[in-house]
DRENMAR-21849 format. One record per residue (C-alpha): residue number from 1; x, y, z. Coordinates in steps of 0.5 Angstrom, whole numbers. Example, Ala and Ser with C-alpha at 12.3 -4.5 7.8 and 13.67 -1.06 7.14 Angstrom:
BEGIN
+------+-------+-------+-------+
| resi |     x |     y |     z |
+------+-------+-------+-------+
|    1 |    25 |    -9 |    16 |
|    2 |    27 |    -2 |    14 |
+------+-------+-------+-------+
//
This chain:
BEGIN
+------+-------+-------+-------+
| resi |     x |     y |     z |
+------+-------+-------+-------+
|    1 |   220 |   140 |     2 |
|    2 |   218 |   133 |     6 |
|    3 |   219 |   130 |    13 |
|    4 |   225 |   126 |     9 |
|    5 |   229 |   133 |     7 |
|    6 |   229 |   133 |    15 |
|    7 |   232 |   127 |    16 |
|    8 |   237 |   129 |    10 |
|    9 |   239 |   135 |    15 |
|   10 |   240 |   132 |    20 |
|   11 |   244 |   126 |    16 |
|   12 |   248 |   131 |    14 |
|   13 |   250 |   134 |    20 |
|   14 |   253 |   127 |    22 |
|   15 |   257 |   126 |    16 |
|   16 |   260 |   133 |    18 |
|   17 |   261 |   132 |    25 |
|   18 |   264 |   126 |    23 |
|   19 |   269 |   128 |    19 |
|   20 |   271 |   134 |    24 |
|   21 |   272 |   127 |    30 |
|   22 |   277 |   124 |    24 |
|   23 |   281 |   130 |    22 |
|   24 |   281 |   132 |    30 |
|   25 |   283 |   125 |    30 |
|   26 |   289 |   125 |    25 |
|   27 |   292 |   132 |    28 |
|   28 |   292 |   129 |    35 |
|   29 |   295 |   121 |    33 |
|   30 |   301 |   126 |    29 |
|   31 |   302 |   131 |    35 |
|   32 |   309 |   128 |    35 |
|   33 |   310 |   127 |    27 |
|   34 |   315 |   132 |    24 |
|   35 |   313 |   137 |    19 |
|   36 |   305 |   135 |    21 |
|   37 |   301 |   141 |    19 |
|   38 |   294 |   141 |    22 |
|   39 |   289 |   141 |    19 |
|   40 |   281 |   143 |    18 |
|   41 |   275 |   142 |    16 |
|   42 |   271 |   148 |    13 |
|   43 |   264 |   147 |    13 |
|   44 |   259 |   151 |    10 |
|   45 |   251 |   151 |    10 |
|   46 |   249 |   147 |     4 |
|   47 |   244 |   150 |    -1 |
|   48 |   237 |   151 |     2 |
|   49 |   231 |   150 |    -2 |
|   50 |   228 |   157 |    -5 |
|   51 |   221 |   156 |    -3 |
|   52 |   215 |   161 |     1 |
|   53 |   215 |   164 |     6 |
|   54 |   223 |   164 |     4 |
|   55 |   229 |   159 |     4 |
|   56 |   228 |   153 |     8 |
|   57 |   237 |   149 |    10 |
|   58 |   238 |   143 |     8 |
|   59 |   244 |   142 |    13 |
|   60 |   251 |   143 |    12 |
|   61 |   257 |   141 |     7 |
|   62 |   264 |   140 |     7 |
|   63 |   268 |   144 |     3 |
|   64 |   274 |   142 |     4 |
|   65 |   279 |   140 |     8 |
|   66 |   286 |   144 |     9 |
|   67 |   292 |   145 |    13 |
|   68 |   293 |   152 |    17 |
|   69 |   300 |   154 |    14 |
|   70 |   303 |   161 |    13 |
|   71 |   307 |   161 |     7 |
|   72 |   310 |   168 |     9 |
|   73 |   312 |   165 |    16 |
|   74 |   315 |   158 |    13 |
|   75 |   319 |   162 |     8 |
|   76 |   322 |   166 |    14 |
|   77 |   322 |   160 |    18 |
|   78 |   327 |   157 |    12 |
|   79 |   331 |   163 |    11 |
|   80 |   332 |   163 |    19 |
|   81 |   334 |   155 |    18 |
|   82 |   339 |   156 |    12 |
|   83 |   342 |   162 |    16 |
|   84 |   343 |   158 |    22 |
|   85 |   346 |   152 |    19 |
|   86 |   351 |   156 |    16 |
|   87 |   354 |   159 |    22 |
|   88 |   354 |   152 |    25 |
|   89 |   358 |   148 |    20 |
|   90 |   362 |   155 |    20 |
|   91 |   363 |   154 |    28 |
|   92 |   365 |   146 |    28 |
|   93 |   370 |   147 |    23 |
|   94 |   373 |   153 |    26 |
|   95 |   373 |   150 |    32 |
|   96 |   376 |   144 |    30 |
|   97 |   382 |   148 |    27 |
|   98 |   383 |   152 |    33 |
|   99 |   385 |   145 |    37 |
|  100 |   391 |   146 |    32 |
|  101 |   394 |   151 |    34 |
|  102 |   394 |   151 |    42 |
|  103 |   400 |   156 |    43 |
|  104 |   399 |   155 |    50 |
|  105 |   405 |   157 |    55 |
|  106 |   409 |   150 |    54 |
|  107 |   407 |   147 |    48 |
|  108 |   405 |   149 |    40 |
|  109 |   409 |   153 |    35 |
|  110 |   410 |   159 |    38 |
|  111 |   414 |   155 |    44 |
|  112 |   417 |   152 |    38 |
|  113 |   420 |   158 |    35 |
|  114 |   423 |   161 |    42 |
|  115 |   426 |   154 |    43 |
|  116 |   429 |   155 |    35 |
|  117 |   432 |   161 |    37 |
|  118 |   435 |   160 |    43 |
|  119 |   439 |   154 |    40 |
|  120 |   442 |   158 |    35 |
|  121 |   443 |   163 |    41 |
|  122 |   447 |   156 |    45 |
|  123 |   450 |   154 |    38 |
|  124 |   453 |   162 |    38 |
|  125 |   456 |   161 |    44 |
|  126 |   459 |   155 |    43 |
|  127 |   460 |   153 |    36 |
|  128 |   466 |   149 |    36 |
|  129 |   461 |   144 |    39 |
|  130 |   458 |   139 |    36 |
|  131 |   454 |   138 |    41 |
|  132 |   451 |   144 |    39 |
|  133 |   450 |   142 |    32 |
|  134 |   446 |   136 |    34 |
|  135 |   442 |   140 |    39 |
|  136 |   441 |   146 |    33 |
|  137 |   438 |   140 |    29 |
|  138 |   434 |   137 |    33 |
|  139 |   430 |   143 |    35 |
|  140 |   430 |   145 |    28 |
|  141 |   426 |   138 |    26 |
|  142 |   421 |   139 |    32 |
|  143 |   420 |   146 |    29 |
|  144 |   419 |   144 |    22 |
|  145 |   416 |   137 |    23 |
|  146 |   410 |   142 |    27 |
|  147 |   409 |   147 |    21 |
|  148 |   409 |   141 |    17 |
|  149 |   404 |   137 |    21 |
|  150 |   400 |   143 |    22 |
|  151 |   400 |   145 |    14 |
|  152 |   398 |   137 |    13 |
|  153 |   392 |   138 |    18 |
|  154 |   390 |   144 |    15 |
|  155 |   390 |   141 |     9 |
|  156 |   386 |   135 |    11 |
|  157 |   381 |   140 |    13 |
|  158 |   380 |   143 |     7 |
|  159 |   379 |   136 |     3 |
|  160 |   374 |   134 |     8 |
|  161 |   371 |   140 |     7 |
|  162 |   371 |   140 |    -1 |
|  163 |   368 |   132 |     1 |
|  164 |   363 |   135 |     5 |
|  165 |   361 |   140 |    -2 |
|  166 |   360 |   133 |    -6 |
|  167 |   356 |   130 |    -2 |
|  168 |   351 |   136 |    -1 |
|  169 |   351 |   137 |    -9 |
|  170 |   349 |   130 |    -9 |
|  171 |   344 |   131 |    -4 |
|  172 |   341 |   138 |    -6 |
|  173 |   340 |   133 |   -13 |
|  174 |   336 |   128 |   -10 |
|  175 |   332 |   133 |    -6 |
|  176 |   330 |   137 |   -12 |
|  177 |   328 |   130 |   -16 |
|  178 |   324 |   128 |   -10 |
|  179 |   320 |   135 |   -10 |
|  180 |   319 |   135 |   -17 |
|  181 |   316 |   127 |   -16 |
|  182 |   312 |   130 |   -11 |
|  183 |   309 |   136 |   -17 |
|  184 |   307 |   131 |   -20 |
|  185 |   302 |   127 |   -15 |
|  186 |   299 |   133 |   -13 |
|  187 |   298 |   135 |   -19 |
|  188 |   295 |   127 |   -21 |
|  189 |   291 |   128 |   -14 |
|  190 |   288 |   136 |   -14 |
|  191 |   287 |   135 |   -22 |
|  192 |   281 |   131 |   -21 |
|  193 |   277 |   136 |   -17 |
|  194 |   278 |   143 |   -15 |
|  195 |   276 |   142 |    -8 |
|  196 |   281 |   136 |    -6 |
|  197 |   287 |   138 |    -3 |
|  198 |   294 |   134 |    -2 |
|  199 |   295 |   136 |     5 |
|  200 |   299 |   130 |     6 |
|  201 |   304 |   131 |     0 |
|  202 |   304 |   139 |     1 |
|  203 |   307 |   137 |     8 |
|  204 |   312 |   133 |     5 |
|  205 |   314 |   138 |     0 |
|  206 |   315 |   142 |     5 |
|  207 |   320 |   138 |     9 |
|  208 |   324 |   137 |     3 |
|  209 |   324 |   145 |     2 |
|  210 |   326 |   145 |     9 |
|  211 |   332 |   140 |     8 |
|  212 |   335 |   143 |     2 |
|  213 |   334 |   150 |     5 |
|  214 |   338 |   148 |    10 |
|  215 |   343 |   146 |     6 |
|  216 |   343 |   151 |     1 |
|  217 |   339 |   159 |    -1 |
|  218 |   333 |   157 |    -4 |
|  219 |   327 |   161 |    -7 |
|  220 |   320 |   158 |    -9 |
|  221 |   315 |   161 |   -13 |
|  222 |   308 |   158 |   -12 |
|  223 |   303 |   161 |   -17 |
|  224 |   296 |   162 |   -12 |
|  225 |   298 |   164 |    -6 |
|  226 |   292 |   168 |    -2 |
|  227 |   289 |   169 |     5 |
|  228 |   282 |   166 |     6 |
|  229 |   279 |   168 |    13 |
|  230 |   276 |   160 |    13 |
|  231 |   283 |   158 |    14 |
|  232 |   285 |   163 |    20 |
|  233 |   287 |   169 |    15 |
|  234 |   294 |   166 |    13 |
|  235 |   298 |   167 |     7 |
|  236 |   297 |   158 |     3 |
|  237 |   299 |   156 |    -3 |
|  238 |   293 |   153 |    -6 |
|  239 |   295 |   153 |   -14 |
|  240 |   299 |   147 |   -17 |
|  241 |   305 |   152 |   -21 |
|  242 |   312 |   151 |   -18 |
|  243 |   318 |   153 |   -19 |
|  244 |   324 |   153 |   -14 |
|  245 |   331 |   156 |   -16 |
|  246 |   337 |   159 |   -12 |
|  247 |   339 |   166 |   -13 |
|  248 |   335 |   166 |   -20 |
|  249 |   338 |   159 |   -23 |
|  250 |   331 |   154 |   -24 |
|  251 |   332 |   148 |   -20 |
|  252 |   325 |   145 |   -20 |
|  253 |   320 |   147 |   -25 |
|  254 |   314 |   144 |   -24 |
|  255 |   315 |   137 |   -25 |
|  256 |   321 |   138 |   -28 |
|  257 |   329 |   138 |   -25 |
|  258 |   334 |   141 |   -28 |
|  259 |   340 |   138 |   -23 |
|  260 |   347 |   142 |   -21 |
|  261 |   353 |   139 |   -24 |
|  262 |   361 |   139 |   -21 |
|  263 |   367 |   139 |   -25 |
|  264 |   374 |   137 |   -21 |
|  265 |   378 |   139 |   -27 |
|  266 |   379 |   147 |   -25 |
|  267 |   382 |   146 |   -19 |
|  268 |   390 |   144 |   -18 |
|  269 |   387 |   139 |   -12 |
|  270 |   382 |   136 |   -16 |
|  271 |   377 |   141 |   -11 |
|  272 |   370 |   141 |   -15 |
|  273 |   366 |   147 |   -18 |
|  274 |   359 |   147 |   -18 |
|  275 |   356 |   150 |   -25 |
|  276 |   349 |   148 |   -28 |
|  277 |   349 |   147 |   -34 |
|  278 |   343 |   151 |   -40 |
|  279 |   340 |   147 |   -45 |
|  280 |   344 |   150 |   -50 |
|  281 |   350 |   146 |   -45 |
|  282 |   352 |   153 |   -43 |
|  283 |   356 |   153 |   -36 |
|  284 |   353 |   157 |   -31 |
|  285 |   358 |   158 |   -25 |
|  286 |   354 |   157 |   -19 |
|  287 |   359 |   158 |   -13 |
|  288 |   358 |   165 |   -13 |
|  289 |   351 |   164 |   -13 |
|  290 |   351 |   160 |    -7 |
|  291 |   351 |   165 |     0 |
|  292 |   347 |   161 |     5 |
|  293 |   346 |   153 |     8 |
|  294 |   351 |   149 |    10 |
|  295 |   353 |   148 |     2 |
|  296 |   354 |   156 |     3 |
|  297 |   359 |   156 |     9 |
|  298 |   363 |   149 |     5 |
|  299 |   364 |   155 |     0 |
|  300 |   365 |   160 |     4 |
|  301 |   371 |   156 |     8 |
|  302 |   374 |   152 |     2 |
|  303 |   373 |   158 |    -3 |
|  304 |   369 |   159 |    -9 |
|  305 |   374 |   162 |   -15 |
|  306 |   380 |   159 |   -18 |
|  307 |   386 |   163 |   -21 |
|  308 |   389 |   161 |   -28 |
|  309 |   393 |   156 |   -25 |
|  310 |   388 |   152 |   -21 |
|  311 |   389 |   154 |   -14 |
|  312 |   383 |   158 |    -9 |
|  313 |   384 |   166 |    -8 |
|  314 |   379 |   166 |    -3 |
|  315 |   376 |   162 |     3 |
|  316 |   377 |   162 |    10 |
|  317 |   381 |   156 |    10 |
|  318 |   385 |   158 |     4 |
|  319 |   386 |   164 |     8 |
|  320 |   389 |   161 |    14 |
|  321 |   394 |   156 |     9 |
|  322 |   397 |   162 |     5 |
|  323 |   398 |   165 |    12 |
|  324 |   402 |   159 |    15 |
|  325 |   405 |   159 |     7 |
|  326 |   407 |   166 |     8 |
|  327 |   410 |   165 |    15 |
|  328 |   414 |   158 |    13 |
|  329 |   417 |   162 |     7 |
|  330 |   418 |   168 |    10 |
|  331 |   423 |   165 |    14 |
|  332 |   425 |   160 |    10 |
|  333 |   427 |   166 |     5 |
|  334 |   431 |   170 |    11 |
|  335 |   434 |   164 |    15 |
|  336 |   437 |   163 |     8 |
|  337 |   439 |   169 |     7 |
|  338 |   444 |   170 |    12 |
|  339 |   445 |   163 |    13 |
|  340 |   448 |   165 |     5 |
|  341 |   454 |   170 |    10 |
|  342 |   457 |   163 |    11 |
|  343 |   463 |   161 |     6 |
|  344 |   462 |   155 |     1 |
|  345 |   467 |   152 |    -3 |
|  346 |   462 |   154 |    -9 |
|  347 |   454 |   155 |    -9 |
|  348 |   449 |   153 |   -13 |
|  349 |   441 |   156 |   -13 |
|  350 |   435 |   151 |   -12 |
|  351 |   432 |   149 |   -19 |
|  352 |   428 |   155 |   -21 |
|  353 |   422 |   153 |   -25 |
|  354 |   419 |   156 |   -31 |
|  355 |   425 |   161 |   -29 |
|  356 |   427 |   163 |   -36 |
|  357 |   434 |   167 |   -37 |
|  358 |   430 |   173 |   -40 |
|  359 |   425 |   173 |   -34 |
|  360 |   427 |   179 |   -28 |
|  361 |   428 |   176 |   -21 |
|  362 |   422 |   181 |   -19 |
|  363 |   417 |   178 |   -23 |
|  364 |   419 |   172 |   -21 |
|  365 |   419 |   172 |   -13 |
|  366 |   416 |   178 |   -10 |
|  367 |   421 |   178 |    -4 |
|  368 |   426 |   180 |    -9 |
|  369 |   427 |   188 |    -8 |
|  370 |   431 |   193 |   -12 |
|  371 |   438 |   194 |    -8 |
|  372 |   444 |   190 |    -8 |
|  373 |   448 |   184 |    -5 |
|  374 |   455 |   183 |    -5 |
|  375 |   459 |   177 |    -7 |
|  376 |   466 |   175 |    -2 |
|  377 |   472 |   171 |    -4 |
|  378 |   476 |   169 |     2 |
|  379 |   483 |   164 |     1 |
|  380 |   483 |   158 |     5 |
|  381 |   486 |   163 |    11 |
|  382 |   480 |   166 |    12 |
|  383 |   482 |   172 |     8 |
|  384 |   478 |   177 |     4 |
|  385 |   481 |   176 |    -2 |
|  386 |   475 |   179 |    -7 |
|  387 |   469 |   183 |    -6 |
|  388 |   464 |   185 |   -12 |
|  389 |   457 |   188 |   -10 |
|  390 |   452 |   186 |   -15 |
|  391 |   446 |   191 |   -17 |
|  392 |   438 |   188 |   -17 |
|  393 |   432 |   193 |   -20 |
|  394 |   426 |   192 |   -24 |
|  395 |   429 |   190 |   -30 |
|  396 |   435 |   185 |   -28 |
|  397 |   434 |   178 |   -31 |
|  398 |   439 |   172 |   -30 |
|  399 |   443 |   173 |   -36 |
|  400 |   440 |   176 |   -41 |
|  401 |   443 |   184 |   -42 |
|  402 |   437 |   186 |   -48 |
|  403 |   432 |   190 |   -43 |
|  404 |   437 |   192 |   -37 |
|  405 |   443 |   188 |   -33 |
|  406 |   444 |   180 |   -31 |
|  407 |   447 |   176 |   -25 |
|  408 |   451 |   173 |   -29 |
|  409 |   454 |   179 |   -34 |
|  410 |   454 |   184 |   -27 |
|  411 |   458 |   177 |   -23 |
|  412 |   462 |   175 |   -29 |
|  413 |   465 |   182 |   -32 |
|  414 |   472 |   184 |   -31 |
|  415 |   471 |   190 |   -27 |
|  416 |   477 |   191 |   -21 |
|  417 |   471 |   190 |   -16 |
|  418 |   477 |   191 |   -10 |
|  419 |   479 |   198 |   -13 |
|  420 |   487 |   196 |   -13 |
|  421 |   488 |   198 |   -21 |
|  422 |   489 |   190 |   -22 |
|  423 |   484 |   187 |   -26 |
|  424 |   486 |   180 |   -24 |
|  425 |   485 |   179 |   -18 |
|  426 |   477 |   180 |   -17 |
|  427 |   471 |   176 |   -16 |
|  428 |   471 |   174 |   -23 |
|  429 |   479 |   171 |   -23 |
|  430 |   476 |   167 |   -17 |
|  431 |   469 |   163 |   -19 |
|  432 |   465 |   164 |   -26 |
|  433 |   457 |   165 |   -25 |
|  434 |   453 |   160 |   -30 |
|  435 |   446 |   161 |   -31 |
|  436 |   442 |   153 |   -35 |
|  437 |   436 |   153 |   -38 |
|  438 |   433 |   147 |   -40 |
|  439 |   426 |   148 |   -44 |
|  440 |   424 |   141 |   -45 |
|  441 |   423 |   141 |   -37 |
|  442 |   422 |   149 |   -36 |
|  443 |   427 |   148 |   -30 |
|  444 |   433 |   153 |   -29 |
|  445 |   439 |   153 |   -25 |
|  446 |   444 |   159 |   -22 |
|  447 |   451 |   156 |   -21 |
|  448 |   458 |   160 |   -18 |
|  449 |   463 |   156 |   -19 |
|  450 |   470 |   156 |   -17 |
|  451 |   476 |   157 |   -23 |
|  452 |   481 |   153 |   -20 |
|  453 |   481 |   148 |   -15 |
|  454 |   475 |   146 |   -10 |
|  455 |   477 |   148 |    -4 |
|  456 |   483 |   153 |    -5 |
|  457 |   477 |   159 |    -4 |
|  458 |   471 |   159 |    -1 |
|  459 |   464 |   164 |    -2 |
|  460 |   459 |   168 |     1 |
|  461 |   454 |   173 |    -1 |
|  462 |   452 |   179 |     4 |
|  463 |   446 |   181 |     2 |
|  464 |   444 |   188 |     3 |
|  465 |   436 |   187 |     3 |
|  466 |   435 |   184 |    -4 |
|  467 |   434 |   177 |    -1 |
|  468 |   437 |   175 |    -7 |
|  469 |   441 |   169 |    -3 |
|  470 |   435 |   167 |     1 |
|  471 |   430 |   167 |    -5 |
|  472 |   435 |   163 |   -10 |
|  473 |   437 |   158 |    -5 |
|  474 |   445 |   160 |    -6 |
|  475 |   446 |   157 |     1 |
|  476 |   441 |   153 |     4 |
|  477 |   439 |   151 |    11 |
|  478 |   432 |   150 |    10 |
|  479 |   430 |   147 |     3 |
|  480 |   422 |   148 |     1 |
|  481 |   418 |   153 |    -1 |
|  482 |   412 |   153 |     4 |
|  483 |   409 |   150 |    10 |
|  484 |   408 |   143 |     8 |
|  485 |   415 |   141 |     5 |
|  486 |   419 |   146 |     9 |
|  487 |   425 |   142 |    13 |
|  488 |   433 |   142 |    14 |
|  489 |   437 |   142 |     8 |
|  490 |   438 |   135 |     6 |
|  491 |   445 |   135 |     8 |
|  492 |   445 |   138 |    14 |
|  493 |   440 |   133 |    16 |
|  494 |   444 |   127 |    14 |
|  495 |   450 |   130 |    18 |
|  496 |   450 |   135 |    23 |
|  497 |   457 |   137 |    23 |
|  498 |   456 |   141 |    17 |
|  499 |   452 |   147 |    21 |
|  500 |   456 |   153 |    20 |
|  501 |   457 |   159 |    25 |
|  502 |   462 |   162 |    22 |
|  503 |   462 |   168 |    16 |
|  504 |   470 |   167 |    14 |
|  505 |   472 |   160 |    14 |
|  506 |   476 |   162 |    21 |
|  507 |   476 |   157 |    28 |
|  508 |   472 |   160 |    32 |
|  509 |   468 |   166 |    28 |
|  510 |   461 |   166 |    30 |
|  511 |   459 |   171 |    26 |
|  512 |   454 |   168 |    22 |
|  513 |   451 |   164 |    28 |
|  514 |   450 |   171 |    32 |
|  515 |   446 |   174 |    25 |
|  516 |   441 |   168 |    26 |
|  517 |   440 |   170 |    33 |
|  518 |   439 |   177 |    32 |
|  519 |   433 |   175 |    27 |
|  520 |   428 |   174 |    32 |
|  521 |   428 |   180 |    34 |
|  522 |   427 |   184 |    26 |
|  523 |   422 |   186 |    23 |
|  524 |   422 |   183 |    16 |
|  525 |   416 |   183 |    11 |
|  526 |   412 |   178 |    10 |
|  527 |   408 |   178 |     3 |
|  528 |   402 |   175 |     2 |
|  529 |   400 |   171 |    -3 |
|  530 |   394 |   178 |    -5 |
|  531 |   401 |   181 |    -5 |
|  532 |   398 |   185 |     1 |
|  533 |   405 |   186 |     6 |
|  534 |   406 |   185 |    13 |
|  535 |   412 |   188 |    17 |
|  536 |   413 |   184 |    23 |
|  537 |   418 |   179 |    27 |
|  538 |   418 |   171 |    26 |
|  539 |   414 |   171 |    33 |
|  540 |   409 |   176 |    31 |
|  541 |   407 |   174 |    24 |
|  542 |   405 |   167 |    27 |
|  543 |   401 |   171 |    34 |
|  544 |   398 |   175 |    27 |
|  545 |   396 |   168 |    25 |
|  546 |   393 |   165 |    31 |
|  547 |   390 |   171 |    32 |
|  548 |   386 |   172 |    26 |
|  549 |   384 |   164 |    27 |
|  550 |   381 |   166 |    34 |
|  551 |   378 |   172 |    32 |
|  552 |   374 |   169 |    25 |
|  553 |   373 |   163 |    31 |
|  554 |   369 |   167 |    36 |
|  555 |   366 |   172 |    31 |
|  556 |   362 |   166 |    27 |
|  557 |   361 |   164 |    35 |
|  558 |   357 |   170 |    36 |
|  559 |   354 |   170 |    30 |
|  560 |   351 |   163 |    31 |
|  561 |   349 |   164 |    37 |
|  562 |   345 |   170 |    34 |
|  563 |   342 |   166 |    29 |
|  564 |   340 |   160 |    33 |
|  565 |   336 |   165 |    37 |
|  566 |   332 |   167 |    31 |
|  567 |   331 |   161 |    29 |
|  568 |   328 |   159 |    35 |
|  569 |   323 |   165 |    35 |
|  570 |   321 |   164 |    27 |
|  571 |   319 |   156 |    29 |
|  572 |   315 |   158 |    35 |
|  573 |   312 |   163 |    31 |
|  574 |   312 |   157 |    25 |
|  575 |   309 |   152 |    30 |
|  576 |   304 |   157 |    33 |
|  577 |   300 |   157 |    27 |
|  578 |   301 |   150 |    23 |
|  579 |   303 |   145 |    30 |
|  580 |   298 |   141 |    33 |
|  581 |   297 |   144 |    39 |
|  582 |   294 |   138 |    43 |
|  583 |   289 |   142 |    48 |
|  584 |   285 |   145 |    43 |
|  585 |   285 |   139 |    39 |
|  586 |   281 |   136 |    45 |
|  587 |   276 |   141 |    46 |
|  588 |   275 |   141 |    39 |
|  589 |   274 |   134 |    40 |
|  590 |   268 |   135 |    45 |
|  591 |   265 |   141 |    41 |
|  592 |   265 |   136 |    35 |
|  593 |   262 |   130 |    39 |
|  594 |   257 |   134 |    41 |
|  595 |   256 |   136 |    35 |
|  596 |   255 |   129 |    32 |
|  597 |   250 |   127 |    39 |
|  598 |   245 |   134 |    37 |
|  599 |   245 |   132 |    30 |
|  600 |   244 |   125 |    32 |
|  601 |   238 |   128 |    36 |
|  602 |   236 |   131 |    30 |
|  603 |   234 |   124 |    27 |
|  604 |   232 |   120 |    33 |
|  605 |   227 |   127 |    32 |
|  606 |   225 |   125 |    25 |
|  607 |   224 |   119 |    28 |
|  608 |   219 |   120 |    32 |
|  609 |   215 |   124 |    28 |
|  610 |   214 |   119 |    23 |
|  611 |   213 |   113 |    27 |
|  612 |   207 |   119 |    30 |
|  613 |   205 |   120 |    22 |
|  614 |   205 |   113 |    21 |
|  615 |   201 |   111 |    27 |
|  616 |   196 |   116 |    25 |
|  617 |   194 |   114 |    18 |
|  618 |   193 |   107 |    22 |
+------+-------+-------+-------+
//
């Protein structure tokens, strides 16, 4: 042990204090930097000189520079952030949708429905006035345009969410590749020496993890998680092994990245489905594995699973669109069912896609119910001359009797439908039922065609609960099958004078129009796409639709408020551990400055000792 060892002791103190001051300055200057984790110098006594009478200290050494990071708290923060971003995105979208359904006292679709039935009431009272027909047409057009526009807006929102999904997946892939690249850099830096910590690179990786957690539910596995009292007792990640996964599906494995992929072929509308491709090119569907973050919210809103027709079976927006379509379809069916009471020269169904002659009516549409409907024939003076009941059950088809009854066979059967013991003045003597199906285009059509001169006799349908005329559009007031294409029948749009209010072709008869007015108070079955049935009035179902939207929106708003509070709490906890406290750093700066001065005093003292020693020798 020599005097120069004492000098080196002081020098080690100077070096340690200088590093402490430099790291503290780094913390202070980054107090406002996002995702910066405060750092701390870890130092210990240098290896002593083992001598008699005991160990003689040789100063201090800097072991490493660590960042004060608690992996447990950081994981909680990522989860809280993912929850917050999920509900926040949902709240924004649902609030936008609620703006499409204002339904104030004098505006909105509910008001249009009320005006529509009031117009029918006015028309029933003055069915001979052309002005009332024009008024009915105008008000009905207002109603259908509102329904069309609302459907279009929901479709636009649906598509915009899908566009957001594509962007989110691309962003996840970009972040994943960056994390893999940073892992390579961390291994390069920390591989040189076990005491070197790539603190800034790990901060950058944490930032990317946090950003990805905002988008999707991720879990990370870091092999060497340890608690060390030198680092404040926090659970820190010190190892180089790293895995990032979504519900067990690995995206980042060390320096390797495996991307998510998109498929736009599965959905009828071209909406993208998300999958992961294994090494053997096997696909793993990811939609049901993504449950949180913005991407999870997008999938919750848009839908995750498609049926055999390529249509989504779930999703909040899907539910809203399906409910609006159910509203429109039910209104179309029941309105046309009543409009078929009005006698026509002939009747034709709408084009019936994929309805072969042997398909049962109830398999074609869930709106078809077992029961019967009457076909009634009137002469030119409005007198009923023939009537026949047509029965429908689970086996009834359009024109196939191998398994049961058919519409055509019952219509054309030569029976005494009038009950007057004369088989020459019945339905089949005035009209003929014809069903055609073109297999090339997969389209069928039913017609009730007069056997004599057109206009000599007229035909109508009085339904007894089957919905036959309404489903197949035998006489249309509305055309279309859903909210987006619901409109007044083309010929009526072109000429309002063709709108009828009568049942029998008699001047002044308003029987059918009165039945249409009564429809607004009747409870009918609204058959949803999932098969569930809601028995409501037209207005009542629309109120249910809007209440469902409002209820879901309020629920999400409440949940988002909770998630915002939870995030703020976890963020405060994380900042208390990893954030820079300017007061603490300034006091440390004073302390390390004093240490530096004290170490310098050791060197000054040794210098004086050397001078004394040298002067003694002289």
